N, C-alpha and C positions, 0 to 999 in steps of 0.2 A: 747076812745069810741070803743066798740066792735060791730061787725056786724055778723049776722048769715047768712048762705047760705041755700040752699034747703037741706032738711033732706034725700032725696032719693039718694044723691051722684051723681046727674046728671052732676055736674061740672067735674067729673072724668070719664065721658063716654069715652070708648076706641073707637078710630077711626080705623076700620078694613077694609083693602082692600084685597079681595079674588081674587085668580086667577082662581077659579073654579066656575061653575054655581051651582045654587041651585039644579037642576036636577041631576048633577053629584054626588053631596054629598048625595042626597036621594037614588040614585041608589046604591052607595057604602054601605050605611047604611042598605039597605034592604038585602044585601048578608051576613052581619056579623053574624046573628043568625044561618044561615045554615053552616057556615064555622068555627064557634067558637069551641074551645076545652074547655070543661067544667072541665077537669082535669088538674090542674097545672102541670108543668113539674116535672116528677119524682114521681107523686102520682097516676098514673094509677092503676086501680083495676086489679089484676091478676085473671085469670080464676082459678077455683078450680083444685087442683092437683089430678091426678088419683092415687089411692092407690091399692096395691095388697093384703093388709091385711084386713080381714073382721072385722066388728064391735065388735063381741064377743071376738076376740083375743085381740083387743086394750083395751077393757073393762077389761078383765082378767089381762092384764099387768098392768093397772092402779091400780086395786084393790091390786095386789101383791106388787106393789111399795109403795102404801100408807100404807099397813100393815107392811112393813119392815122398815118404817120410813125414807126411802130414798127420798121421794118426798119433794120438796121445798115448803114451805108455805109462800107466800108473798115475800117481799123484805127485805133483811138484811141491816140495816143501822148502820154505825159506828159513834158514837158521839165523 
């Protein structure tokens, strides 16, 4: 004969004994958002680099390189 138990899993309820009060946990949780780093380690966004070359010079160099066939086009893949 088989017998079923409660479907909510209440027979497996964990018995937890905490050393901290509810107020201590809430106080710690309220400080997390102000101290959290939203950029994972090593992925911080760098500030823009300062350049001494003006836009028209860079554009002229790009056009010259494209016309000479020296510019790379996409990735080369070896099969």
